[in-house]
C-alpha positions in Angstrom: 96.5 122.9 5.9 93.2 123.0 7.8 93.2 122.7 11.6 90.2 122.2 13.8 90.4 122.5 17.6 87.7 121.2 19.8 87.7 122.2 23.5 86.2 118.8 24.7 82.7 117.9 25.5 80.3 115.3 24.2 77.0 117.2 23.7 77.6 118.8 20.3 78.8 116.2 17.7 78.2 118.8 15.1 81.5 120.5 15.9 83.1 117.7 13.9 81.2 118.5 10.7 83.6 121.2 9.3 86.5 118.8 9.8 84.6 116.0 8.0 83.8 118.4 5.1 87.5 119.3 4.8 88.4 115.6 4.7 85.6 114.7 2.3 86.2 113.4 -1.2 83.3 115.0 -3.0 81.1 112.3 -4.6 83.5 109.6 -3.6 83.3 107.2 -0.6 83.0 108.6 2.9 86.3 110.0 4.2 88.5 107.6 6.3 89.2 109.4 9.6 92.2 108.2 11.6 91.4 108.4 15.3 94.7 108.7 17.2 94.4 107.6 20.8 97.1 107.2 23.4 95.9 103.9 24.9 95.7 104.1 28.7 94.1 100.7 28.8 90.7 101.5 27.4 91.7 102.5 23.9 89.2 100.4 21.9 86.3 101.7 24.1 87.5 105.3 23.6 87.7 104.7 19.9 84.1 103.6 19.7 83.0 106.8 21.6 84.8 109.0 19.1 83.6 106.9 16.1 80.0 107.3 17.2 80.4 111.1 17.6 82.0 111.4 14.1 79.3 109.3 12.5 76.6 111.5 14.1 78.3 114.5 12.5 78.3 113.1 9.0 79.2 110.2 6.7 82.7 108.9 7.5 84.7 105.7 8.1 86.6 106.0 11.4 89.8 104.0 11.8 91.5 103.3 15.1 95.1 104.5 15.5 96.1 103.3 19.0 99.5 104.3 20.5 100.5 102.6 23.7 101.0 104.8 26.8 104.7 105.8 26.6 104.9 105.0 22.9 105.6 107.3 19.9 103.6 108.1 16.8 105.0 107.0 13.5 103.6 109.7 11.1 104.0 107.7 7.9 102.1 104.7 9.1 99.5 106.9 11.0 98.6 108.8 7.8 98.6 105.9 5.4 95.2 105.7 3.7 93.4 108.3 5.8 91.7 111.5 4.6 91.7 113.2 8.0 93.4 112.9 11.4 91.6 113.3 14.7 93.9 113.4 17.7 91.7 112.5 20.6 91.6 113.3 24.3 93.3 111.9 27.4 96.4 112.6 29.4 97.9 115.7 27.7 101.5 115.1 28.7 101.3 111.6 27.2 99.9 113.0 23.9 102.7 115.6 23.8 105.3 112.9 24.3 103.8 110.6 21.7 103.3 113.2 19.0 106.3 115.6 19.3 108.8 112.8 18.8 107.8 113.2 15.2 106.7 116.8 15.4 108.5 117.9 12.3 107.4 114.9 10.3 103.7 115.0 11.2 103.0 118.6 10.2 105.0 118.2 7.0 103.1 115.1 6.0 99.7 116.6 6.8 100.5 119.6 4.6 102.0 117.7 1.8 99.1 115.3 1.6 96.4 117.9 2.3 95.1 115.9 5.3 93.2 118.1 7.8 93.9 117.9 11.5 91.4 117.9 14.3 92.3 117.9 17.9 89.9 117.1 20.7 90.9 118.3 24.2 94.5 116.9 24.5 94.7 116.8 20.7 93.9 120.5 20.6 96.3 121.4 23.4 99.3 120.0 21.6 98.5 121.7 18.3 100.3 125.0 19.1 104.0 125.8 18.8 104.1 125.8 22.6 101.7 123.6 24.6 100.4 124.0 28.1 100.3 120.3 29.0 99.0 120.6 32.6 99.6 121.8 36.1 97.6 123.9 38.5 100.3 125.8 40.4 102.6 128.6 39.5 105.4 129.0 42.0 103.2 127.1 44.4 100.2 129.3 44.0 97.0 127.7 42.6 95.8 129.2 39.3 93.1 126.6 38.4 91.5 123.6 40.1 93.9 120.8 41.2 91.9 118.2 39.3 92.8 119.9 36.0 96.5 119.4 36.5 96.9 116.3 34.3 99.1 114.6 37.0 101.3 117.7 37.1 101.7 120.2 40.0 103.5 123.2 38.5 102.1 124.4 35.2 104.3 123.1 32.4 104.8 124.5 28.9 106.4 122.1 26.3 107.0 122.0 22.6 103.9 121.4 20.5 103.3 120.5 16.9 103.3 124.1 15.6 100.1 123.6 13.5 98.9 127.0 14.9 100.9 130.0 16.1 99.1 130.3 19.5 99.0 128.2 22.6 95.8 126.3 23.3 94.0 125.4 26.5 90.8 123.5 26.7 87.7 122.9 28.8 88.0 126.6 29.5 84.6 127.5 31.1 84.0 124.0 32.5 87.4 123.4 34.2 88.5 126.9 34.9 91.6 126.6 32.8 91.3 130.1 31.3 93.0 131.4 34.4 95.9 129.1 33.7 96.4 130.4 30.2 96.0 134.0 31.4 98.9 133.4 33.9 101.1 131.7 31.2 100.6 134.6 28.9 101.0 137.3 31.6 104.3 135.7 32.7 105.6 135.5 29.1 105.7 131.7 29.1 103.8 131.8 25.8 103.4 134.7 23.4 99.6 134.5 23.2 96.9 131.9 23.6 93.4 130.7 23.0 91.2 128.9 25.5 88.4 126.9 24.1 85.2 125.9 25.9 83.7 122.4 25.6 81.4 121.7 22.7 83.1 124.5 20.8 85.2 124.5 17.7 88.0 126.8 16.6 88.6 126.3 12.8 91.8 127.6 11.2 91.2 127.2 7.5 92.5 129.0 4.4 94.0 131.7 6.5 90.7 132.4 8.4 89.9 131.7 12.0 86.2 131.0 12.9 84.3 129.9 16.0 81.5 127.4 15.9 79.5 125.4 18.5 77.8 126.1 21.8 80.5 127.8 23.8 83.1 130.5 23.4 86.7 130.9 22.5 88.8 133.2 24.7 91.8 134.9 23.1 94.5 135.9 25.6 97.1 138.4 24.6 99.8 140.2 26.7 98.9 143.6 28.1 101.6 146.0 26.9 103.9 147.2 29.7 101.9 145.7 32.5 103.0 142.1 32.9 99.3 141.2 32.7 97.0 139.9 30.0 93.9 141.0 28.0 91.1 138.5 27.3 88.5 138.8 24.5 85.9 136.2 24.0 84.3 135.1 20.7 81.1 133.2 20.0 79.8 131.1 17.1 80.1 132.8 13.7 82.8 135.2 14.9 86.5 135.2 14.0 89.8 136.9 14.8 93.3 137.4 13.5 96.0 135.0 14.6 98.8 137.5 14.0 
């Protein structure tokens, strides 16, 4: 199964293009793209914003999939008749709660039907086996700006969808969340992680991992025997192993 993780941002709609190609049907009609949004009251307006970005990236037929705040995704109905699934941005803890209620069913159905997954911001953050869903404090000590906390104080790591083997943080350069991921890896809260800048794509496809877009992807691994972490950054056209 192909997985595409976008770190947020609205200045580079081309980051959706590899996802649309994976969802495409050759010479057939434009792919139907389910846009899953946890509706905090402005779901239809948010859908139009994503639909416009997708259409700028390539021919497609976006379809709104709105889940009410506090609701749960029904994987069978969400994937009915779509060629690709885009899980959009918003309050990350709400997306984690909505998606992981069916976290075994959704990945299984995506794989069985050959439906590619794209995650934007919150949708990218919940893709890993373990997900950093927010927070800005570790034991009361700030590790990133308070406004990045997603209505949480202490950094929280919860179950994710398991579509990729690493933990994902987003808006890395723009929000300063790379430091949050470095702390989580250094403490052993997650085995290793990837922080994605805005307007940047991390594509995991056919066993290969590639970076595209205007920013960078920062891979965070534990530093052996030190309790710290090692960071290596990758730009467009570069790739790395996820082992």
